[in-house]
MDAnalysis code that builds the backbone (N, CA, C; Angstrom):
import MDAnalysis as mda
import numpy as np

u = mda.Universe.empty(744, n_residues=248, atom_resindex=np.repeat(np.arange(248), 3), trajectory=True)
u.add_TopologyAttr("name", ["N", "CA", "C"] * 248)
u.add_TopologyAttr("resid", np.arange(1, 249))
u.add_TopologyAttr("resname", ["MET", "ILE", "LYS", "ILE", "LYS", "ASN", "SER", "PHE", "TYR", "LYS", "ASP", "TYR", "GLU", "ASP", "LEU", "LEU", "ILE", "LYS", "ASN", "ASP", "LYS", "LEU", "SER", "GLU", "GLU", "ILE", "ARG", "GLN", "LEU", "LYS", "TYR", "SER", "GLN", "ARG", "LEU", "ALA", "GLU", "SER", "GLN", "ILE", "GLN", "THR", "PHE", "ILE", "GLU", "ASN", "GLU", "GLN", "LYS", "ALA", "LYS", "GLU", "ASP", "LYS", "ARG", "GLN", "LEU", "GLU", "ASN", "THR", "ILE", "LYS", "GLU", "GLN", "GLU", "TYR", "GLU", "ILE", "ALA", "ARG", "LEU", "LYS", "ALA", "LEU", "LEU", "ASN", "ILE", "ASP", "ARG", "THR", "ASN", "HIS", "GLY", "ILE", "PRO", "THR", "SER", "MET", "THR", "PRO", "ILE", "HIS", "LYS", "LYS", "LYS", "VAL", "ILE", "PRO", "ASN", "THR", "ARG", "GLU", "LYS", "SER", "ASN", "LYS", "ALA", "LYS", "TRP", "GLY", "GLN", "ILE", "GLY", "HIS", "LYS", "LYS", "HIS", "LYS", "LEU", "GLU", "LYS", "PHE", "LYS", "ASP", "GLU", "GLU", "ILE", "ASN", "GLU", "ILE", "ILE", "GLU", "HIS", "GLY", "VAL", "GLU", "LYS", "CYS", "PRO", "CYS", "CYS", "ASN", "SER", "ILE", "GLU", "ILE", "LYS", "LYS", "THR", "GLY", "GLU", "ILE", "LYS", "GLU", "LYS", "ASP", "GLU", "LEU", "ASP", "TYR", "LYS", "ILE", "VAL", "VAL", "VAL", "LYS", "ARG", "ARG", "HIS", "GLN", "PHE", "ILE", "GLU", "TYR", "GLU", "CYS", "LYS", "GLU", "CYS", "GLY", "LYS", "LYS", "PHE", "HIS", "GLU", "ASP", "ILE", "PRO", "ASN", "ASN", "LEU", "LYS", "GLU", "GLU", "ASN", "GLN", "TYR", "GLY", "PRO", "GLU", "VAL", "GLN", "ALA", "LEU", "GLU", "LEU", "THR", "LEU", "MET", "ASN", "GLU", "ALA", "ASN", "VAL", "THR", "MET", "ASN", "LYS", "ALA", "GLN", "LYS", "VAL", "THR", "TYR", "GLY", "LEU", "THR", "ASN", "GLY", "GLU", "ILE", "GLU", "LEU", "SER", "GLU", "GLY", "TYR", "ILE", "ALA", "LYS", "LEU", "GLN", "GLU", "LYS", "PRO", "GLN", "LYS", "ASP"])
u.atoms.positions = np.array([
    [54.231, -58.856, -81.642],
    [54.774, -58.551, -80.366],
    [54.552, -57.300, -80.371],
    [54.904, -56.295, -81.407],
    [54.914, -54.996, -81.312],
    [53.426, -54.661, -80.486],
    [52.023, -55.373, -81.057],
    [50.711, -55.425, -81.329],
    [50.621, -54.961, -79.809],
    [51.139, -56.437, -78.795],
    [50.758, -56.527, -77.823],
    [51.388, -55.563, -76.604],
    [52.668, -55.588, -77.176],
    [53.427, -54.436, -76.279],
    [52.930, -52.635, -76.290],
    [52.133, -52.582, -77.448],
    [51.406, -51.193, -77.802],
    [50.371, -51.403, -76.850],
    [49.737, -52.216, -76.625],
    [48.393, -52.719, -76.053],
    [48.606, -52.553, -74.835],
    [49.795, -53.055, -73.933],
    [50.346, -53.172, -72.666],
    [50.268, -51.318, -72.326],
    [50.991, -50.773, -72.891],
    [51.389, -49.587, -72.626],
    [49.988, -48.705, -72.675],
    [49.317, -48.691, -73.349],
    [47.932, -48.367, -73.519],
    [46.801, -48.771, -72.078],
    [46.961, -49.798, -71.897],
    [46.328, -50.150, -70.785],
    [47.131, -49.541, -69.443],
    [48.319, -49.377, -69.326],
    [48.968, -49.080, -68.367],
    [48.911, -47.548, -68.071],
    [48.772, -46.772, -69.066],
    [48.266, -45.290, -69.057],
    [46.454, -44.988, -68.694],
    [46.230, -46.170, -69.061],
    [44.578, -45.806, -68.705],
    [44.648, -46.352, -67.114],
    [45.264, -47.117, -66.620],
    [45.387, -47.374, -65.021],
    [45.820, -46.067, -64.437],
    [47.001, -45.548, -65.170],
    [47.595, -44.419, -64.319],
    [46.557, -43.288, -64.492],
    [46.173, -42.962, -65.335],
    [44.936, -42.149, -65.238],
    [43.474, -42.250, -64.364],
    [43.498, -43.417, -64.116],
    [42.107, -43.971, -63.262],
    [42.918, -43.911, -61.624],
    [43.778, -44.045, -62.093],
    [44.605, -43.992, -60.248],
    [44.885, -42.412, -60.200],
    [44.991, -41.846, -60.852],
    [44.924, -40.112, -60.457],
    [43.655, -39.718, -60.249],
    [42.835, -40.073, -60.859],
    [41.265, -39.773, -60.578],
    [40.982, -40.123, -59.460],
    [41.242, -41.788, -59.121],
    [40.658, -42.270, -57.506],
    [41.600, -41.302, -56.696],
    [42.865, -41.350, -56.717],
    [43.644, -40.364, -55.914],
    [43.190, -39.025, -55.469],
    [42.504, -38.246, -56.643],
    [41.794, -36.809, -56.597],
    [40.579, -37.313, -55.933],
    [39.550, -38.115, -56.123],
    [38.501, -38.545, -55.264],
    [38.833, -38.700, -53.887],
    [39.719, -39.394, -53.848],
    [40.087, -39.756, -52.256],
    [40.749, -38.311, -51.506],
    [41.319, -37.860, -52.268],
    [41.748, -36.247, -51.498],
    [40.486, -35.682, -51.580],
    [39.266, -35.506, -52.152],
    [38.405, -34.671, -51.914],
    [37.363, -35.272, -51.053],
    [37.347, -36.497, -50.746],
    [36.590, -37.352, -49.497],
    [37.261, -36.961, -48.365],
    [38.539, -37.000, -48.210],
    [39.153, -36.675, -46.989],
    [39.031, -35.241, -46.694],
    [39.082, -34.504, -47.679],
    [38.550, -32.919, -47.510],
    [37.040, -32.715, -46.843],
    [36.060, -33.256, -47.712],
    [34.735, -33.322, -46.911],
    [34.683, -33.903, -45.740],
    [35.839, -35.038, -45.468],
    [35.290, -35.746, -44.168],
    [35.887, -34.752, -42.913],
    [36.994, -34.145, -43.027],
    [37.676, -33.350, -42.051],
    [36.374, -31.912, -42.044],
    [36.056, -31.594, -43.348],
    [34.988, -30.512, -43.231],
    [33.776, -31.092, -42.251],
    [33.402, -32.245, -42.589],
    [32.367, -32.909, -41.989],
    [32.268, -33.011, -40.494],
    [34.328, -33.502, -40.014],
    [34.089, -33.588, -38.553],
    [34.200, -32.159, -38.015],
    [34.614, -31.161, -38.684],
    [35.048, -29.841, -37.970],
    [33.458, -29.323, -37.770],
    [32.543, -29.273, -38.769],
    [31.443, -28.851, -38.369],
    [30.864, -29.544, -37.356],
    [30.693, -30.864, -37.486],
    [30.293, -31.704, -36.338],
    [30.884, -31.286, -34.781],
    [32.091, -30.997, -34.992],
    [32.651, -30.342, -33.638],
    [32.524, -29.161, -33.092],
    [31.904, -28.145, -34.152],
    [31.534, -27.117, -34.016],
    [30.024, -26.969, -33.478],
    [29.049, -28.193, -33.895],
    [27.891, -28.445, -33.548],
    [28.096, -28.705, -32.108],
    [28.892, -29.794, -31.948],
    [28.865, -30.383, -30.642],
    [29.136, -29.125, -29.571],
    [30.165, -28.383, -29.723],
    [30.753, -27.254, -29.032],
    [29.617, -26.028, -28.839],
    [28.781, -25.754, -29.774],
    [27.864, -24.869, -29.843],
    [26.520, -25.320, -28.726],
    [26.515, -26.981, -29.049],
    [25.834, -27.311, -27.912],
    [25.944, -27.395, -26.620],
    [27.173, -27.538, -26.361],
    [27.701, -27.749, -25.157],
    [27.620, -25.951, -24.331],
    [27.691, -25.076, -25.112],
    [27.758, -23.624, -24.939],
    [26.514, -23.373, -24.702],
    [25.211, -23.700, -25.491],
    [23.836, -23.648, -25.466],
    [23.429, -24.044, -24.214],
    [24.269, -25.371, -23.731],
    [23.385, -25.929, -22.390],
    [23.954, -25.206, -21.208],
    [25.259, -24.442, -21.359],
    [25.797, -23.706, -20.542],
    [25.058, -22.528, -20.327],
    [24.881, -21.910, -21.420],
    [24.155, -20.726, -21.392],
    [22.622, -20.828, -20.823],
    [21.911, -22.052, -20.877],
    [20.791, -22.321, -20.413],
    [20.820, -22.525, -18.965],
    [21.741, -23.112, -18.650],
    [21.963, -23.491, -17.010],
    [22.079, -21.889, -16.621],
    [23.177, -20.980, -16.843],
    [23.303, -19.687, -16.316],
    [21.682, -18.998, -16.406],
    [21.206, -19.273, -17.615],
    [19.840, -18.267, -17.469],
    [18.951, -18.779, -16.451],
    [18.774, -20.383, -15.948],
    [17.883, -20.480, -15.260],
    [18.411, -20.446, -13.903],
    [20.164, -20.379, -13.635],
    [20.252, -19.751, -12.415],
    [19.798, -18.332, -11.755],
    [20.242, -17.408, -13.264],
    [19.767, -16.189, -13.124],
    [18.039, -16.018, -12.601],
    [17.161, -17.012, -13.236],
    [15.810, -16.901, -13.038],
    [15.489, -17.292, -11.720],
    [16.141, -18.043, -11.629],
    [15.908, -18.459, -10.014],
    [16.335, -17.413, -8.877],
    [17.101, -16.855, -9.198],
    [18.068, -15.627, -8.121],
    [17.004, -14.438, -8.338],
    [16.533, -14.326, -9.496],
    [15.597, -13.214, -9.827],
    [14.138, -13.301, -9.183],
    [13.854, -14.578, -9.090],
    [12.487, -14.875, -8.403],
    [12.612, -14.896, -7.280],
    [13.763, -15.353, -6.424],
    [13.940, -15.368, -5.186],
    [14.311, -13.745, -4.644],
    [14.833, -12.718, -5.489],
    [14.835, -11.311, -5.366],
    [13.533, -10.975, -5.132],
    [12.455, -11.146, -6.317],
    [11.308, -10.826, -6.299],
    [10.499, -10.984, -5.062],
    [10.537, -12.516, -4.603],
    [9.867, -12.779, -3.281],
    [9.953, -12.105, -1.823],
    [11.545, -11.849, -2.338],
    [12.118, -11.132, -0.871],
    [11.444, -9.478, -0.958],
    [11.426, -9.154, -2.066],
    [11.240, -7.425, -2.115],
    [9.725, -7.243, -1.871],
    [8.302, -8.642, -2.189],
    [7.290, -8.790, -2.013],
    [6.994, -9.086, -0.458],
    [8.162, -9.586, -0.117],
    [7.629, -10.013, 1.597],
    [7.989, -8.915, 2.147],
    [8.998, -7.932, 1.794],
    [9.434, -6.649, 2.526],
    [8.017, -5.885, 2.145],
    [7.405, -5.544, 1.099],
    [6.508, -5.041, 0.969],
    [4.748, -5.044, 1.500],
    [5.153, -6.407, 1.786],
    [3.881, -6.854, 2.715],
    [4.040, -7.015, 4.132],
    [5.143, -6.345, 4.891],
    [5.043, -6.536, 6.103],
    [4.420, -5.225, 6.850],
    [3.656, -5.603, 7.737],
    [2.780, -4.640, 8.504],
    [2.561, -4.966, 9.805],
    [1.630, -4.253, 10.520],
    [1.202, -4.685, 11.804],
    [0.689, -6.041, 11.880],
    [0.070, -6.463, 10.975],
    [-0.167, -8.165, 11.304],
    [0.432, -9.080, 11.045],
    [1.687, -9.073, 10.739],
    [2.625, -10.057, 10.469],
    [4.253, -9.415, 11.061],
    [4.288, -8.237, 11.341],
    [5.459, -8.171, 12.162],
    [5.357, -7.089, 13.305],
    [6.349, -6.749, 13.762],
    [6.053, -5.951, 15.036],
    [6.312, -4.367, 14.500],
    [5.610, -3.850, 13.714],
    [5.998, -2.665, 13.463],
    [4.635, -2.023, 13.939],
    [4.526, -0.363, 14.072],
    [3.494, 0.084, 13.996],
    [2.524, 0.463, 13.285],
    [1.389, 0.396, 13.288],
    [0.327, 0.760, 12.557],
    [0.600, 1.411, 11.516],
    [1.031, 2.901, 11.959],
    [1.130, 3.938, 11.013],
    [2.227, 3.534, 9.662],
    [2.944, 2.625, 9.865],
    [3.744, 1.876, 8.949],
    [3.101, 1.336, 7.525],
    [2.242, 0.649, 7.657],
    [0.962, 0.414, 6.851],
    [0.478, 0.798, 5.911],
    [0.752, 0.932, 4.757],
    [-0.030, 1.773, 3.756],
    [-1.547, 2.238, 3.563],
    [-2.036, 3.350, 3.372],
    [-3.446, 3.558, 3.618],
    [-4.182, 2.509, 2.518],
    [-3.741, 2.373, 1.459],
    [-4.389, 1.488, 0.407],
    [-4.280, -0.133, 0.410],
    [-3.615, -0.293, 1.531],
    [-3.237, -1.266, 1.708],
    [-4.271, -2.236, 2.674],
    [-4.776, -3.410, 2.376],
    [-5.807, -4.004, 2.617],
    [-4.762, -4.912, 3.965],
    [-5.678, -4.521, 5.411],
    [-4.931, -5.222, 6.184],
    [-5.454, -6.051, 7.028],
    [-4.514, -7.155, 6.423],
    [-5.036, -8.891, 6.505],
    [-4.900, -9.298, 8.075],
    [-5.838, -9.794, 8.726],
    [-6.102, -9.920, 10.030],
    [-5.822, -11.637, 10.189],
    [-5.004, -11.946, 11.078],
    [-4.703, -13.274, 11.038],
    [-6.272, -14.121, 11.810],
    [-6.525, -14.970, 11.256],
    [-7.910, -15.713, 11.411],
    [-7.577, -17.100, 11.699],
    [-7.910, -17.955, 12.935],
    [-7.746, -19.215, 13.009],
    [-9.049, -19.849, 12.687],
    [-10.033, -18.946, 12.601],
    [-11.440, -20.055, 12.393],
    [-11.386, -20.898, 11.318],
    [-11.984, -22.214, 11.603],
    [-12.039, -22.790, 10.394],
    [-12.988, -22.318, 9.254],
    [-12.892, -22.730, 8.023],
    [-13.683, -22.222, 6.998],
    [-15.077, -23.068, 7.056],
    [-16.188, -22.441, 6.830],
    [-17.458, -23.155, 6.725],
    [-18.135, -23.075, 5.397],
    [-19.705, -23.365, 5.090],
    [-20.378, -23.040, 4.015],
    [-20.982, -22.081, 4.525],
    [-21.086, -21.603, 5.761],
    [-21.955, -20.640, 6.257],
    [-21.951, -19.170, 5.106],
    [-23.202, -18.477, 5.105],
    [-23.236, -17.406, 4.291],
    [-22.213, -16.218, 4.972],
    [-21.919, -15.525, 4.386],
    [-21.087, -14.142, 4.819],
    [-22.592, -13.522, 5.769],
    [-21.933, -12.472, 6.513],
    [-22.498, -11.727, 7.272],
    [-23.692, -12.522, 8.407],
    [-25.043, -11.871, 8.697],
    [-25.566, -12.041, 9.683],
    [-26.279, -14.021, 9.507],
    [-26.373, -14.344, 10.516],
    [-27.109, -15.868, 9.770],
    [-28.282, -15.773, 10.270],
    [-28.919, -16.526, 9.292],
    [-30.418, -16.987, 9.659],
    [-30.958, -17.622, 11.024],
    [-31.591, -16.344, 11.873],
    [-32.137, -16.805, 13.280],
    [-31.677, -16.186, 13.817],
    [-30.308, -15.454, 13.717],
    [-29.604, -14.297, 14.731],
    [-30.360, -13.268, 14.787],
    [-30.691, -12.712, 16.340],
    [-30.752, -11.608, 16.231],
    [-30.455, -10.329, 15.451],
    [-30.822, -9.543, 14.742],
    [-30.305, -8.456, 14.227],
    [-29.856, -7.028, 15.337],
    [-28.610, -6.944, 14.922],
    [-28.168, -5.882, 16.088],
    [-28.404, -4.335, 15.022],
    [-28.819, -3.356, 15.981],
    [-29.365, -2.257, 15.197],
    [-29.175, -1.280, 16.321],
    [-28.940, 0.009, 15.673],
    [-29.739, 1.037, 17.249],
    [-30.643, 1.138, 17.370],
    [-30.980, 1.455, 18.800],
    [-32.315, 1.716, 19.477],
    [-32.730, 3.244, 19.154],
    [-34.088, 3.278, 19.207],
    [-34.528, 4.689, 19.217],
    [-34.302, 5.711, 20.066],
    [-34.254, 6.590, 20.066],
    [-33.740, 7.486, 20.910],
    [-34.955, 7.893, 22.160],
    [-34.294, 8.032, 23.444],
    [-35.162, 8.761, 24.362],
    [-35.713, 10.117, 24.175],
    [-36.782, 10.559, 24.078],
    [-37.345, 12.002, 23.631],
    [-36.298, 13.051, 24.995],
    [-35.694, 12.521, 25.922],
    [-34.685, 13.387, 26.703],
    [-33.258, 13.545, 25.848],
    [-33.019, 12.633, 25.389],
    [-31.824, 12.299, 24.631],
    [-31.766, 13.525, 23.585],
    [-32.469, 13.416, 22.833],
    [-32.640, 14.485, 21.533],
    [-32.041, 15.581, 21.776],
    [-30.830, 16.381, 21.114],
    [-30.827, 17.658, 21.350],
    [-30.364, 18.136, 20.319],
    [-31.307, 17.835, 19.191],
    [-31.397, 18.552, 17.714],
    [-32.612, 18.035, 17.102],
    [-33.486, 18.838, 16.683],
    [-34.426, 18.413, 15.625],
    [-34.551, 18.973, 14.249],
    [-34.469, 18.582, 13.355],
    [-34.735, 18.755, 11.879],
    [-36.074, 18.621, 11.574],
    [-37.296, 19.406, 10.838],
    [-38.288, 18.983, 10.491],
    [-38.085, 19.087, 9.140],
    [-38.483, 17.933, 8.287],
    [-38.776, 17.928, 7.159],
    [-40.207, 18.245, 6.489],
    [-40.252, 19.228, 5.924],
    [-41.732, 19.452, 5.043],
    [-41.932, 19.409, 3.884],
    [-43.035, 19.305, 3.261],
    [-43.377, 19.655, 1.740],
    [-44.188, 20.804, 1.305],
    [-44.344, 21.640, 0.278],
    [-44.927, 22.546, -0.098],
    [-46.450, 22.101, -0.675],
    [-46.381, 21.015, -1.655],
    [-47.373, 20.782, -2.509],
    [-47.541, 19.276, -2.590],
    [-48.654, 18.953, -2.881],
    [-49.160, 17.583, -2.946],
    [-48.381, 16.816, -4.252],
    [-47.541, 15.751, -3.779],
    [-46.755, 15.006, -4.763],
    [-47.631, 14.347, -5.614],
    [-48.974, 14.177, -5.399],
    [-49.761, 13.455, -6.577],
    [-50.473, 14.464, -7.717],
    [-50.785, 15.629, -7.006],
    [-51.565, 16.473, -7.936],
    [-51.154, 17.916, -8.020],
    [-49.592, 18.343, -7.400],
    [-49.283, 19.522, -7.212],
    [-50.150, 20.572, -6.329],
    [-51.066, 20.263, -6.162],
    [-51.548, 21.209, -4.945],
    [-51.203, 21.713, -4.104],
    [-51.169, 23.013, -3.910],
    [-50.644, 23.898, -2.732],
    [-51.561, 23.999, -1.359],
    [-53.137, 23.286, -1.881],
    [-53.594, 23.539, -0.684],
    [-53.883, 22.244, 0.515],
    [-52.661, 22.368, 1.168],
    [-52.364, 21.201, 1.848],
    [-52.596, 21.522, 3.317],
    [-52.731, 20.652, 4.276],
    [-52.750, 20.847, 5.786],
    [-52.019, 19.800, 6.655],
    [-51.547, 19.948, 7.430],
    [-50.786, 18.852, 8.483],
    [-51.976, 18.157, 9.159],
    [-51.955, 16.834, 8.935],
    [-52.681, 15.789, 10.052],
    [-52.152, 15.837, 11.500],
    [-51.100, 16.434, 11.781],
    [-50.743, 15.681, 13.471],
    [-49.840, 14.477, 13.605],
    [-49.734, 14.070, 12.406],
    [-48.909, 12.431, 12.461],
    [-47.534, 13.062, 12.002],
    [-46.621, 12.346, 12.674],
    [-45.214, 12.539, 12.397],
    [-44.737, 11.256, 12.296],
    [-43.713, 11.146, 11.093],
    [-42.981, 9.756, 10.902],
    [-41.370, 10.776, 11.810],
    [-40.770, 9.811, 12.613],
    [-39.483, 9.998, 13.157],
    [-38.794, 9.087, 12.721],
    [-37.459, 9.547, 12.342],
    [-36.326, 8.786, 12.272],
    [-35.061, 9.547, 12.712],
    [-34.435, 8.566, 13.712],
    [-33.551, 8.751, 14.499],
    [-32.080, 8.831, 13.863],
    [-31.031, 9.792, 14.206],
    [-29.500, 9.553, 13.366],
    [-28.368, 10.163, 14.418],
    [-27.766, 9.095, 14.303],
    [-26.416, 9.187, 15.653],
    [-25.335, 9.959, 14.841],
    [-24.719, 11.124, 15.179],
    [-23.684, 11.458, 14.617],
    [-22.887, 12.194, 15.540],
    [-21.871, 12.881, 14.918],
    [-21.180, 13.729, 15.914],
    [-20.318, 14.959, 14.753],
    [-19.972, 16.086, 15.258],
    [-19.268, 16.950, 14.955],
    [-18.076, 17.730, 15.538],
    [-17.060, 18.186, 14.920],
    [-16.183, 18.688, 15.421],
    [-16.345, 20.411, 15.341],
    [-16.731, 20.849, 16.773],
    [-16.581, 22.465, 16.970],
    [-15.155, 23.036, 17.453],
    [-14.826, 23.631, 16.765],
    [-13.497, 24.522, 17.028],
    [-13.425, 25.717, 17.914],
    [-13.185, 25.358, 19.079],
    [-13.546, 26.491, 20.000],
    [-12.397, 27.837, 20.352],
    [-12.656, 28.716, 19.862],
    [-11.464, 29.762, 20.361],
    [-12.018, 30.608, 21.368],
    [-11.329, 30.268, 22.299],
    [-11.546, 30.786, 23.863],
    [-10.523, 31.793, 24.149],
    [-11.093, 32.719, 24.711],
    [-10.391, 33.757, 25.298],
    [-10.523, 33.965, 27.220],
    [-9.445, 33.766, 27.497],
    [-9.420, 33.828, 29.408],
    [-9.344, 35.530, 29.357],
    [-9.863, 36.124, 30.225],
    [-9.869, 37.627, 31.095],
    [-9.598, 37.556, 32.456],
    [-8.303, 37.941, 32.568],
    [-7.931, 37.653, 34.164],
    [-8.097, 39.441, 34.571],
    [-9.349, 39.285, 35.367],
    [-9.973, 40.712, 36.056],
    [-9.136, 41.330, 37.074],
    [-8.507, 42.440, 36.540],
    [-7.911, 43.312, 37.509],
    [-8.321, 44.033, 38.303],
    [-7.652, 43.792, 39.660],
    [-8.245, 44.339, 41.047],
    [-7.438, 45.553, 41.586],
    [-7.696, 46.372, 42.334],
    [-6.900, 47.367, 42.990],
    [-7.029, 47.558, 44.442],
    [-6.213, 47.284, 45.225],
    [-6.454, 47.376, 46.458],
    [-6.639, 48.864, 47.084],
    [-7.820, 48.988, 47.963],
    [-8.062, 50.470, 48.281],
    [-7.119, 50.881, 49.343],
    [-6.222, 49.800, 50.279],
    [-5.632, 50.396, 51.571],
    [-4.232, 50.991, 50.596],
    [-3.405, 49.822, 49.711],
    [-2.193, 50.150, 49.553],
    [-2.035, 50.531, 47.610],
    [-2.950, 50.467, 47.028],
    [-3.091, 50.649, 45.736],
    [-2.218, 49.926, 45.123],
    [-2.366, 48.395, 45.287],
    [-1.649, 47.677, 44.309],
    [-2.234, 46.862, 43.679],
    [-2.033, 47.103, 42.021],
    [-3.088, 46.148, 41.294],
    [-2.615, 44.795, 41.464],
    [-3.795, 43.916, 40.919],
    [-3.363, 42.620, 40.876],
    [-4.413, 41.938, 40.196],
    [-4.251, 40.882, 39.696],
    [-4.969, 39.551, 39.350],
    [-4.516, 38.105, 39.565],
    [-5.692, 37.376, 39.401],
    [-5.370, 35.710, 39.411],
    [-4.303, 35.636, 38.591],
    [-3.224, 34.474, 39.302],
    [-2.445, 34.368, 38.726],
    [-2.692, 33.386, 37.220],
    [-1.850, 33.729, 36.168],
    [-1.975, 33.054, 35.032],
    [-1.204, 31.910, 35.076],
    [-1.971, 30.657, 34.933],
    [-0.928, 29.495, 34.839],
    [-0.420, 29.248, 33.628],
    [0.515, 28.271, 33.804],
    [1.951, 28.023, 32.823],
    [1.262, 27.647, 31.258],
    [0.011, 26.988, 31.402],
    [-0.217, 26.500, 30.194],
    [-0.890, 27.778, 29.553],
    [-0.971, 28.815, 29.953],
    [-1.649, 30.255, 29.190],
    [-0.476, 31.210, 29.034],
    [0.400, 31.035, 29.536],
    [1.779, 31.996, 29.164],
    [2.081, 32.583, 27.949],
    [1.600, 32.215, 26.943],
    [1.832, 32.750, 25.315],
    [0.665, 33.448, 24.954],
    [0.342, 34.616, 24.109],
    [-0.630, 35.561, 23.764],
    [-1.566, 34.480, 23.422],
    [-1.314, 33.509, 22.633],
    [-2.448, 32.360, 22.210],
    [-1.576, 31.024, 22.167],
    [-2.388, 30.056, 22.582],
    [-1.907, 28.808, 22.490],
    [-2.993, 27.638, 22.285],
    [-2.220, 26.453, 22.005],
    [-3.550, 25.229, 21.884],
    [-3.942, 24.831, 23.307],
    [-5.097, 24.280, 23.177],
    [-5.789, 24.103, 24.167],
    [-5.277, 22.540, 24.746],
    [-5.758, 21.996, 25.857],
    [-5.361, 20.810, 26.081],
    [-6.386, 19.492, 25.578],
    [-7.528, 19.773, 25.020],
    [-8.145, 19.080, 23.926],
    [-7.194, 18.249, 22.497],
    [-6.836, 19.721, 21.970],
    [-6.007, 19.605, 20.995],
    [-4.731, 18.635, 21.456],
    [-3.841, 19.158, 22.136],
    [-3.012, 18.263, 22.773],
    [-3.373, 16.990, 23.300],
    [-4.210, 16.704, 24.108],
    [-4.873, 15.363, 23.881],
    [-4.954, 14.513, 22.943],
    [-5.431, 15.087, 21.963],
    [-6.094, 14.605, 20.584],
    [-4.651, 14.133, 20.047],
    [-3.412, 14.821, 19.577],
    [-2.273, 14.473, 19.201],
    [-1.783, 13.189, 20.032],
    [-1.534, 13.172, 21.253],
    [-0.840, 12.534, 21.909],
    [-1.605, 10.943, 21.725],
    [-3.083, 11.135, 21.822],
    [-3.739, 9.765, 21.752],
    [-3.581, 9.252, 20.010],
    [-3.588, 9.972, 19.126],
    [-3.131, 9.720, 17.867],
    [-1.706, 8.795, 17.740],
    [-0.943, 9.633, 18.259],
    [0.641, 9.255, 18.170],
    [0.723, 8.064, 19.200],
    [0.118, 7.837, 20.443],
    [0.878, 6.791, 21.289],
    [-0.443, 5.589, 21.463],
    [-1.597, 6.117, 21.008],
    [-2.645, 5.185, 21.323],
    [-2.789, 4.391, 19.762],
    [-3.062, 5.203, 18.877],
    [-3.235, 4.950, 17.523],
    [-1.728, 4.687, 16.683],
    [-0.901, 4.935, 17.017],
    [0.862, 4.698, 16.583],
    [0.472, 5.388, 15.018],
    [0.102, 6.870, 14.974],
    [0.068, 7.314, 13.557],
    [1.424, 8.568, 13.860],
    [1.899, 8.355, 12.916],
    [3.038, 9.035, 12.786],
    [2.887, 11.076, 13.049],
    [3.611, 11.707, 13.081],
    [3.680, 13.309, 13.539],
    [2.963, 13.632, 11.972],
    [3.865, 13.457, 11.000],
    [2.951, 13.990, 9.610],
    [1.587, 13.568, 9.465],
    [0.927, 12.435, 9.637],
    [-0.091, 12.356, 9.727],
    [-0.938, 12.669, 10.867],
    [-0.705, 13.088, 12.118],
    [-1.467, 13.488, 13.145],
    [-1.669, 14.795, 12.633],
    [-0.475, 15.324, 11.757],
    [-0.946, 16.876, 11.779],
    [-2.156, 16.783, 10.474],
    [-2.173, 15.716, 9.993],
    [-3.293, 16.151, 8.638],
    [-4.079, 15.762, 9.044],
    [-4.642, 15.099, 10.067],
    [-5.761, 14.346, 10.974],
    [-6.319, 15.547, 11.551],
    [-5.576, 16.167, 11.883],
    [-6.170, 17.498, 12.898],
    [-6.783, 18.693, 11.948],
    [-6.108, 18.653, 11.220],
    [-6.292, 19.617, 9.934],
    [-7.693, 19.658, 9.140],
    [-7.670, 17.942, 9.091],
    [-8.981, 17.911, 8.454],
    [-10.164, 17.595, 9.367],
    [-10.179, 17.222, 10.281],
    [-11.091, 17.210, 11.715],
    [-11.561, 18.544, 11.637],
    [-10.787, 19.839, 11.864],
    [-11.087, 20.784, 12.024],
    [-11.252, 21.773, 11.048],
    [-11.573, 21.150, 9.506],
    [-11.854, 21.730, 8.330],
    [-10.798, 22.949, 7.969],
    [-9.403, 22.857, 8.269],
    [-8.534, 23.505, 8.236],
    [-8.707, 24.457, 9.006],
    [-8.907, 24.619, 10.431],
    [-8.827, 25.986, 11.508],
    [-7.573, 25.747, 12.081],
    [-7.337, 24.268, 12.505],
    [-6.088, 24.030, 13.345],
    [-5.000, 23.121, 12.576],
    [-4.120, 23.879, 12.343],
    [-2.891, 23.460, 11.663],
    [-1.448, 23.553, 12.150],
    [-1.376, 22.412, 12.744],
    [-0.376, 22.177, 13.779],
    [1.267, 21.936, 13.099],
    [2.139, 22.431, 13.544],
    [3.327, 22.186, 12.857],
    [3.982, 20.965, 13.573],
    [4.941, 20.256, 12.921],
    [5.433, 19.006, 12.978],
    [6.668, 19.414, 14.223],
    [6.996, 20.537, 14.332],
    [7.736, 21.071, 15.764],
    [7.108, 20.990, 16.813],
    [5.730, 21.576, 16.910],
    [4.876, 21.385, 17.851],
    [4.439, 20.093, 18.557],
    [4.359, 19.053, 17.153],
    [4.150, 17.897, 17.872],
    [5.069, 17.292, 18.486],
    [6.380, 17.304, 18.237],
    [7.278, 16.524, 18.426],
    [7.830, 17.171, 19.716],
    [7.646, 18.510, 20.207],
    [7.773, 18.634, 21.577],
    [6.719, 18.638, 22.396],
    [5.514, 18.152, 21.891],
    [4.188, 17.856, 23.141],
    [4.458, 16.458, 23.184],
    [5.436, 15.824, 22.164],
    [5.460, 14.336, 22.357],
    [6.624, 13.838, 23.698],
    [7.598, 14.926, 23.651],
    [8.415, 15.219, 24.504],
    [8.127, 15.556, 26.186],
    [7.137, 16.380, 26.103],
    [6.691, 17.069, 27.224],
    [6.515, 16.133, 28.392],
    [5.283, 14.978, 28.182],
    [5.223, 14.243, 29.329],
    [6.182, 13.353, 29.736],
    [7.172, 12.997, 29.079],
    [8.448, 12.114, 29.081],
    [9.170, 12.793, 30.029],
    [9.165, 14.189, 29.924],
    [10.072, 14.690, 31.328],
    [9.468, 15.237, 32.434],
    [8.097, 15.155, 32.146],
    [7.274, 15.505, 33.288],
    [7.205, 14.600, 34.407],
])
């Protein structure tokens, strides 16, 4: 009877120990479960945040793309696509001319069979400058014993040059023998200063600004370049010149 009792108590203690171990294991499992659930929740939150960040980044990219397109459109504005003066088109920019012609497979430039357009040889009476090109020795043997055959190869050239004129007007003074009064021809208003720009200079500036839509600054530079630095107008003079016809 005592042996049975002792065996019962031993089994009971073993069960208590096993129960304690199982309880500890359950506690550890619950802890691991809570930890896993927390990690899963963090992962879900991070994923949602990543999606939100991605959406905001896509919106930012779209806004930047729109702004870039808007700025490019502003940079591309010129006289060919907007009602602004030609002078506002940058010099380095290619002027795009609207073309409604349909594209074809024809080669660029002149077409086969079309008459070639070229400058015709000048008539003799049109020539106002002759430049003779001669040689001093034979290009074959370098001999200087050469003579003219009387034949001439002629090639014409059409060009122009700017001639700066420094003109002086002289108003001859007279004296009346009867009354002794001294006088000269009336000096016109366009010659009232000691020195002034002539009508050709004024016409050039007005043409550049009003016909070619060139700014005052560039008109000044064009004139300076054409005259090889001889005529350097001030912007103030050009501005007054532009105002003058409007007052007349």
